[in-house]
DRENPA-3360 file (N, C-alpha, C; in nm, 2 decimals, always signed):
BEGIN
1 = MTLLYTLT = -3.54/-5.70/+0.72/-3.43/-5.74/+0.62/-3.35/-5.61/+0.58 ~ -3.42/-5.50/+0.56/-3.35/-5.38/+0.53/-3.26/-5.33/+0.64 ~ -3.30/-5.34/+0.76/-3.22/-5.30/+0.88/-3.10/-5.39/+0.89 ~ -3.12/-5.52/+0.87/-3.00/-5.61/+0.87/-2.90/-5.58/+0.76 ~ -2.95/-5.55/+0.64/-2.86/-5.52/+0.53/-2.79/-5.39/+0.57 ~ -2.85/-5.29/+0.62/-2.79/-5.16/+0.65/-2.68/-5.18/+0.76 ~ -2.72/-5.26/+0.86/-2.62/-5.29/+0.97/-2.50/-5.36/+0.91 ~ -2.52/-5.45/+0.82/-2.41/-5.53/+0.75/-2.32/-5.43/+0.68;
9 = ILTIHTSL = -2.38/-5.34/+0.60/-2.30/-5.24/+0.52/-2.22/-5.15/+0.62 ~ -2.28/-5.11/+0.72/-2.21/-5.02/+0.82/-2.10/-5.09/+0.89 ~ -2.12/-5.22/+0.91/-2.01/-5.30/+0.98/-1.89/-5.32/+0.88 ~ -1.92/-5.34/+0.75/-1.81/-5.36/+0.66/-1.74/-5.23/+0.63 ~ -1.81/-5.11/+0.62/-1.75/-4.99/+0.58/-1.70/-4.90/+0.70 ~ -1.72/-4.94/+0.82/-1.67/-4.87/+0.94/-1.59/-4.96/+1.03 ~ -1.53/-4.90/+1.13/-1.46/-4.98/+1.22/-1.54/-5.03/+1.34 ~ -1.67/-5.00/+1.33/-1.76/-5.04/+1.44/-1.81/-5.19/+1.42;
17 = SWWIIALI = -1.82/-5.26/+1.52/-1.87/-5.40/+1.51/-2.02/-5.40/+1.49 ~ -2.08/-5.51/+1.45/-2.22/-5.51/+1.42/-2.30/-5.49/+1.54 ~ -2.26/-5.54/+1.66/-2.34/-5.53/+1.78/-2.34/-5.39/+1.83 ~ -2.24/-5.31/+1.81/-2.24/-5.17/+1.85/-2.34/-5.09/+1.76 ~ -2.34/-5.12/+1.63/-2.43/-5.06/+1.54/-2.57/-5.10/+1.57 ~ -2.59/-5.22/+1.61/-2.73/-5.27/+1.65/-2.77/-5.20/+1.78 ~ -2.68/-5.17/+1.87/-2.72/-5.10/+1.99/-2.75/-4.95/+1.96 ~ -2.67/-4.89/+1.87/-2.70/-4.76/+1.83/-2.84/-4.75/+1.76;
25 = ALVIVLSV = -2.87/-4.85/+1.68/-3.01/-4.85/+1.62/-3.11/-4.87/+1.72 ~ -3.09/-4.95/+1.82/-3.18/-4.98/+1.93/-3.21/-4.85/+2.01 ~ -3.11/-4.77/+2.04/-3.12/-4.65/+2.11/-3.21/-4.55/+2.03 ~ -3.19/-4.54/+1.90/-3.26/-4.45/+1.82/-3.41/-4.50/+1.81 ~ -3.43/-4.63/+1.79/-3.57/-4.68/+1.79/-3.64/-4.66/+1.92 ~ -3.57/-4.69/+2.03/-3.64/-4.67/+2.16/-3.67/-4.52/+2.19 ~ -3.58/-4.44/+2.15/-3.61/-4.29/+2.17/-3.73/-4.24/+2.09 ~ -3.73/-4.28/+1.96/-3.84/-4.24/+1.88/-3.98/-4.30/+1.93;
33 = VGIVGAVV = -3.98/-4.43/+1.95/-4.10/-4.49/+2.00/-4.14/-4.43/+2.14 ~ -4.04/-4.40/+2.22/-4.07/-4.34/+2.35/-4.13/-4.20/+2.34 ~ -4.09/-4.12/+2.24/-4.15/-3.99/+2.22/-4.30/-4.01/+2.17 ~ -4.32/-4.11/+2.08/-4.45/-4.14/+2.04/-4.54/-4.19/+2.15 ~ -4.48/-4.26/+2.24/-4.55/-4.32/+2.36/-4.59/-4.21/+2.46 ~ -4.53/-4.09/+2.45/-4.58/-3.98/+2.54/-4.72/-3.94/+2.50 ~ -4.76/-3.96/+2.37/-4.89/-3.92/+2.33/-4.99/-4.03/+2.32 ~ -4.94/-4.15/+2.29/-5.02/-4.27/+2.28/-5.02/-4.34/+2.42;
41 = PAVPGTSL = -5.13/-4.35/+2.49/-5.13/-4.40/+2.62/-5.09/-4.55/+2.63 ~ -5.11/-4.63/+2.53/-5.08/-4.77/+2.54/-4.93/-4.80/+2.53 ~ -4.85/-4.71/+2.49/-4.70/-4.73/+2.48/-4.63/-4.67/+2.60 ~ -4.55/-4.74/+2.67/-4.48/-4.69/+2.79/-4.36/-4.60/+2.75 ~ -4.39/-4.48/+2.70/-4.30/-4.39/+2.65/-4.18/-4.35/+2.73 ~ -4.20/-4.31/+2.86/-4.10/-4.27/+2.94/-4.01/-4.38/+2.98 ~ -4.06/-4.50/+3.00/-3.98/-4.62/+3.03/-3.89/-4.65/+2.91 ~ -3.94/-4.64/+2.79/-3.86/-4.67/+2.67/-3.74/-4.57/+2.65;
49 = NMAALIIS = -3.78/-4.44/+2.68/-3.67/-4.34/+2.68/-3.57/-4.36/+2.79 ~ -3.61/-4.41/+2.90/-3.51/-4.44/+3.01/-3.42/-4.56/+2.97 ~ -3.48/-4.66/+2.90/-3.40/-4.77/+2.86/-3.30/-4.73/+2.75 ~ -3.34/-4.64/+2.66/-3.24/-4.58/+2.56/-3.13/-4.51/+2.63 ~ -3.16/-4.43/+2.73/-3.06/-4.36/+2.81/-2.96/-4.45/+2.88 ~ -3.01/-4.56/+2.94/-2.92/-4.65/+3.00/-2.83/-4.72/+2.90 ~ -2.88/-4.76/+2.79/-2.80/-4.82/+2.69/-2.70/-4.72/+2.63 ~ -2.74/-4.60/+2.61/-2.65/-4.50/+2.56/-2.54/-4.47/+2.67;
57 = YLLCRGEI = -2.57/-4.47/+2.79/-2.48/-4.45/+2.90/-2.37/-4.56/+2.90 ~ -2.42/-4.68/+2.89/-2.32/-4.79/+2.89/-2.24/-4.80/+2.77 ~ -2.30/-4.76/+2.66/-2.23/-4.77/+2.53/-2.13/-4.66/+2.51 ~ -2.16/-4.54/+2.57/-2.07/-4.42/+2.54/-2.02/-4.37/+2.68 ~ -1.94/-4.45/+2.74/-1.88/-4.41/+2.87/-1.82/-4.28/+2.86 ~ -1.85/-4.19/+2.95/-1.79/-4.05/+2.96/-1.87/-3.95/+2.89 ~ -1.96/-3.98/+2.80/-2.05/-3.88/+2.73/-2.16/-3.83/+2.82 ~ -2.21/-3.92/+2.91/-2.32/-3.89/+3.00/-2.26/-3.91/+3.14;
65 = STHLLLAL = -2.26/-3.81/+3.22/-2.21/-3.83/+3.36/-2.31/-3.91/+3.44 ~ -2.25/-3.97/+3.55/-2.34/-4.05/+3.63/-2.44/-3.96/+3.70 ~ -2.41/-3.84/+3.74/-2.50/-3.75/+3.80/-2.62/-3.71/+3.70 ~ -2.58/-3.69/+3.58/-2.69/-3.66/+3.48/-2.78/-3.78/+3.46 ~ -2.72/-3.90/+3.45/-2.79/-4.02/+3.44/-2.89/-4.04/+3.55 ~ -2.84/-4.02/+3.67/-2.93/-4.04/+3.79/-3.04/-3.93/+3.79 ~ -3.00/-3.81/+3.75/-3.10/-3.70/+3.75/-3.21/-3.73/+3.65 ~ -3.17/-3.77/+3.53/-3.27/-3.80/+3.42/-3.36/-3.92/+3.46;
73 = LSAGVIVI = -3.30/-4.02/+3.52/-3.37/-4.14/+3.56/-3.47/-4.11/+3.67 ~ -3.43/-4.02/+3.76/-3.52/-3.98/+3.87/-3.63/-3.90/+3.82 ~ -3.60/-3.81/+3.72/-3.71/-3.73/+3.66/-3.81/-3.82/+3.59 ~ -3.75/-3.93/+3.52/-3.84/-4.02/+3.45/-3.93/-4.10/+3.54 ~ -3.88/-4.14/+3.66/-3.96/-4.21/+3.75/-4.07/-4.12/+3.81 ~ -4.04/-3.99/+3.83/-4.14/-3.90/+3.88/-4.24/-3.88/+3.78 ~ -4.20/-3.87/+3.65/-4.30/-3.85/+3.54/-4.39/-3.97/+3.53 ~ -4.34/-4.09/+3.55/-4.42/-4.21/+3.54/-4.52/-4.21/+3.66;
81 = ILDYVAPI = -4.48/-4.18/+3.78/-4.57/-4.18/+3.89/-4.67/-4.07/+3.87 ~ -4.63/-3.95/+3.83/-4.72/-3.84/+3.80/-4.83/-3.87/+3.70 ~ -4.79/-3.95/+3.60/-4.88/-3.99/+3.50/-5.00/-4.07/+3.55 ~ -4.97/-4.15/+3.66/-5.08/-4.23/+3.72/-5.16/-4.15/+3.83 ~ -5.09/-4.06/+3.89/-5.15/-4.00/+4.01/-5.22/-3.87/+3.97 ~ -5.17/-3.79/+3.88/-5.22/-3.66/+3.85/-5.37/-3.66/+3.80 ~ -5.41/-3.75/+3.71/-5.55/-3.76/+3.66/-5.64/-3.78/+3.78 ~ -5.60/-3.87/+3.87/-5.69/-3.89/+3.99/-5.70/-3.77/+4.07;
89 = WMTRAGGG = -5.59/-3.70/+4.10/-5.59/-3.58/+4.18/-5.67/-3.47/+4.12 ~ -5.65/-3.45/+3.99/-5.72/-3.34/+3.92/-5.87/-3.37/+3.90 ~ -5.90/-3.49/+3.88/-6.05/-3.52/+3.87/-6.11/-3.50/+4.01 ~ -6.04/-3.54/+4.11/-6.10/-3.52/+4.25/-6.10/-3.37/+4.28 ~ -6.00/-3.30/+4.24/-5.99/-3.15/+4.26/-6.11/-3.08/+4.19 ~ -6.15/-3.14/+4.08/-6.27/-3.08/+4.01/-6.40/-3.12/+4.07 ~ -6.40/-3.20/+4.18/-6.52/-3.24/+4.25/-6.57/-3.38/+4.21 ~ -6.49/-3.45/+4.13/-6.54/-3.58/+4.08/-6.52/-3.69/+4.19;
97 = GKRAVWGS = -6.59/-3.79/+4.17/-6.58/-3.91/+4.25/-6.52/-4.03/+4.18 ~ -6.53/-4.15/+4.24/-6.47/-4.26/+4.18/-6.52/-4.30/+4.04 ~ -6.65/-4.28/+4.02/-6.71/-4.31/+3.89/-6.65/-4.22/+3.78 ~ -6.62/-4.09/+3.82/-6.56/-4.00/+3.72/-6.42/-4.04/+3.68 ~ -6.34/-4.09/+3.78/-6.21/-4.14/+3.76/-6.21/-4.26/+3.67 ~ -6.30/-4.35/+3.70/-6.31/-4.48/+3.62/-6.37/-4.44/+3.48 ~ -6.46/-4.35/+3.48/-6.52/-4.31/+3.35/-6.41/-4.25/+3.26 ~ -6.32/-4.17/+3.31/-6.21/-4.11/+3.24/-6.12/-4.22/+3.19;
105 = TIGLVVGL = -6.09/-4.31/+3.27/-5.99/-4.42/+3.23/-6.05/-4.51/+3.12 ~ -6.18/-4.54/+3.14/-6.25/-4.63/+3.04/-6.26/-4.55/+2.91 ~ -6.29/-4.42/+2.92/-6.30/-4.33/+2.80/-6.17/-4.33/+2.72 ~ -6.06/-4.32/+2.80/-5.93/-4.32/+2.74/-5.90/-4.45/+2.66 ~ -5.93/-4.56/+2.72/-5.91/-4.69/+2.65/-6.00/-4.70/+2.53 ~ -6.13/-4.67/+2.54/-6.22/-4.68/+2.43/-6.17/-4.58/+2.32 ~ -6.12/-4.46/+2.36/-6.07/-4.36/+2.27/-5.96/-4.41/+2.18 ~ -5.88/-4.50/+2.23/-5.77/-4.56/+2.15/-5.82/-4.62/+2.02;
113 = FFMPIGLI = -5.94/-4.67/+2.02/-5.99/-4.73/+1.89/-6.04/-4.63/+1.79 ~ -6.05/-4.50/+1.83/-6.10/-4.39/+1.75/-6.00/-4.28/+1.74 ~ -5.87/-4.32/+1.72/-5.76/-4.22/+1.72/-5.77/-4.14/+1.59 ~ -5.73/-4.01/+1.60/-5.67/-3.94/+1.71/-5.77/-3.87/+1.79 ~ -5.89/-3.84/+1.74/-5.99/-3.76/+1.81/-6.04/-3.84/+1.93 ~ -6.05/-3.97/+1.93/-6.10/-4.05/+2.04/-6.00/-4.03/+2.16 ~ -5.88/-4.01/+2.13/-5.78/-4.00/+2.24/-5.80/-3.87/+2.32 ~ -5.86/-3.77/+2.26/-5.89/-3.64/+2.32/-6.03/-3.64/+2.38;
121 = VGPLIGAF = -6.12/-3.69/+2.31/-6.26/-3.68/+2.35/-6.30/-3.80/+2.44 ~ -6.23/-3.91/+2.43/-6.27/-4.03/+2.52/-6.27/-4.00/+2.67 ~ -6.15/-3.95/+2.72/-6.15/-3.92/+2.86/-6.25/-3.82/+2.91 ~ -6.27/-3.72/+2.82/-6.37/-3.61/+2.85/-6.51/-3.67/+2.86 ~ -6.55/-3.75/+2.76/-6.68/-3.81/+2.77/-6.70/-3.91/+2.88 ~ -6.59/-3.99/+2.90/-6.59/-4.09/+3.00/-6.61/-4.03/+3.14 ~ -6.54/-3.92/+3.17/-6.55/-3.86/+3.30/-6.69/-3.79/+3.32 ~ -6.74/-3.74/+3.21/-6.87/-3.68/+3.21/-6.98/-3.78/+3.24;
129 = VGEITDSH = -6.97/-3.90/+3.17/-7.07/-4.00/+3.19/-7.06/-4.06/+3.33 ~ -6.93/-4.08/+3.38/-6.91/-4.14/+3.51/-6.96/-4.04/+3.62 ~ -6.94/-3.92/+3.60/-6.99/-3.82/+3.71/-7.14/-3.80/+3.70 ~ -7.20/-3.80/+3.58/-7.34/-3.78/+3.57/-7.42/-3.89/+3.63 ~ -7.36/-4.02/+3.62/-7.43/-4.13/+3.68/-7.42/-4.13/+3.83 ~ -7.32/-4.05/+3.88/-7.30/-4.04/+4.03/-7.38/-3.93/+4.09 ~ -7.36/-3.81/+4.03/-7.42/-3.69/+4.09/-7.56/-3.64/+4.03 ~ -7.58/-3.69/+3.90/-7.70/-3.65/+3.83/-7.71/-3.50/+3.81;
137 = RPGKALKV = -7.60/-3.43/+3.81/-7.60/-3.28/+3.78/-7.51/-3.26/+3.66 ~ -7.56/-3.22/+3.55/-7.48/-3.19/+3.43/-7.38/-3.09/+3.45 ~ -7.40/-2.98/+3.52/-7.30/-2.88/+3.54/-7.18/-2.93/+3.61 ~ -7.20/-3.00/+3.72/-7.09/-3.06/+3.79/-7.02/-3.16/+3.71 ~ -7.09/-3.24/+3.63/-7.03/-3.34/+3.55/-6.94/-3.28/+3.44 ~ -6.98/-3.16/+3.38/-6.90/-3.09/+3.28/-6.78/-3.04/+3.35 ~ -6.79/-2.98/+3.47/-6.67/-2.93/+3.54/-6.57/-3.04/+3.57 ~ -6.62/-3.15/+3.61/-6.53/-3.27/+3.65/-6.46/-3.32/+3.52;
145 = SLWSFAAF = -6.54/-3.33/+3.41/-6.48/-3.38/+3.29/-6.37/-3.28/+3.23 ~ -6.39/-3.15/+3.25/-6.29/-3.06/+3.20/-6.16/-3.07/+3.29 ~ -6.18/-3.09/+3.42/-6.06/-3.11/+3.50/-5.99/-3.24/+3.46 ~ -6.06/-3.34/+3.43/-6.00/-3.47/+3.39/-5.93/-3.45/+3.26 ~ -5.99/-3.37/+3.17/-5.92/-3.34/+3.04/-5.80/-3.26/+3.06 ~ -5.80/-3.17/+3.15/-5.68/-3.08/+3.18/-5.57/-3.17/+3.23 ~ -5.60/-3.27/+3.32/-5.50/-3.36/+3.37/-5.44/-3.44/+3.25 ~ -5.52/-3.49/+3.16/-5.47/-3.56/+3.04/-5.37/-3.47/+2.97;
153 = LLTTGIKL = -5.41/-3.35/+2.94/-5.32/-3.26/+2.86/-5.19/-3.23/+2.94 ~ -5.21/-3.21/+3.07/-5.09/-3.18/+3.15/-4.99/-3.30/+3.15 ~ -5.04/-3.42/+3.18/-4.95/-3.53/+3.19/-4.89/-3.57/+3.05 ~ -4.97/-3.55/+2.95/-4.92/-3.57/+2.81/-4.80/-3.47/+2.78 ~ -4.82/-3.35/+2.81/-4.72/-3.25/+2.79/-4.59/-3.27/+2.87 ~ -4.61/-3.31/+3.00/-4.49/-3.35/+3.08/-4.42/-3.47/+3.02 ~ -4.49/-3.57/+2.98/-4.43/-3.69/+2.93/-4.36/-3.66/+2.80 ~ -4.42/-3.57/+2.72/-4.36/-3.53/+2.59/-4.23/-3.46/+2.61;
161 = MAGIVISY = -4.23/-3.36/+2.71/-4.11/-3.29/+2.74/-4.00/-3.38/+2.79 ~ -4.03/-3.46/+2.88/-3.94/-3.55/+2.94/-3.88/-3.65/+2.84 ~ -3.96/-3.70/+2.75/-3.92/-3.79/+2.64/-3.82/-3.72/+2.55 ~ -3.85/-3.59/+2.51/-3.76/-3.52/+2.42/-3.63/-3.49/+2.49 ~ -3.63/-3.45/+2.61/-3.50/-3.42/+2.69/-3.42/-3.55/+2.70 ~ -3.48/-3.66/+2.75/-3.40/-3.78/+2.77/-3.35/-3.83/+2.63 ~ -3.43/-3.83/+2.53/-3.39/-3.87/+2.39/-3.28/-3.79/+2.34 ~ -3.28/-3.66/+2.37/-3.18/-3.57/+2.32/-3.04/-3.61/+2.38;
169 = YSISAIYF = -3.04/-3.64/+2.51/-2.91/-3.68/+2.58/-2.87/-3.82/+2.53 ~ -2.96/-3.91/+2.51/-2.93/-4.04/+2.46/-2.87/-4.04/+2.32 ~ -2.93/-3.97/+2.23/-2.88/-3.96/+2.09/-2.76/-3.88/+2.07 ~ -2.76/-3.76/+2.15/-2.64/-3.68/+2.13/-2.51/-3.75/+2.19 ~ -2.53/-3.83/+2.30/-2.41/-3.90/+2.35/-2.36/-3.99/+2.25 ~ -2.44/-4.06/+2.18/-2.40/-4.15/+2.07/-2.33/-4.07/+1.96 ~ -2.40/-3.96/+1.92/-2.34/-3.88/+1.81/-2.20/-3.83/+1.84 ~ -2.19/-3.78/+1.96/-2.06/-3.72/+1.99/-1.95/-3.83/+2.03;
177 = HFT = -1.99/-3.94/+2.07/-1.90/-4.05/+2.10/-1.84/-4.12/+1.97 ~ -1.93/-4.13/+1.87/-1.89/-4.21/+1.76/-1.85/-4.12/+1.64 ~ -1.85/-3.99/+1.65/-1.81/-3.90/+1.54/-1.68/-3.83/+1.57;
% end
């Protein structure tokens, strides 16, 4: 109700129509939720940031070049693919097997219920339990779980940086276009 009231007031007091103001609000919401989604695994952060970028591009013709749009969307797609592939690669690089990968994934999902510490500890414990059931060697299981945890930190950092950069271009295009 408050958002509707604010949009109505902006429509009355500015020359912008209500649907342009609604699209501006949508870009801002998608950008903020996308950045949050870089840290919270259940939210598709990079995809939301890319949607905000496309809306901003269409709304603010000329503020974002087509080359920049394609470059940022390509980077976003690479980040999404890397988010799925890097944990598997790094867990395997640490010597882990399929159980360690599955354990890390399950630990991440269970960790969502014990936020924020569960988000950090869940994949670590999951990979450890998965590897210890496979190899029965605590030293190897610890090494594998640390590699899995490093993959989580790496992909979270990359998603966060990509989300901030894409959101910057989305919101700044709107700011410079409408001011």
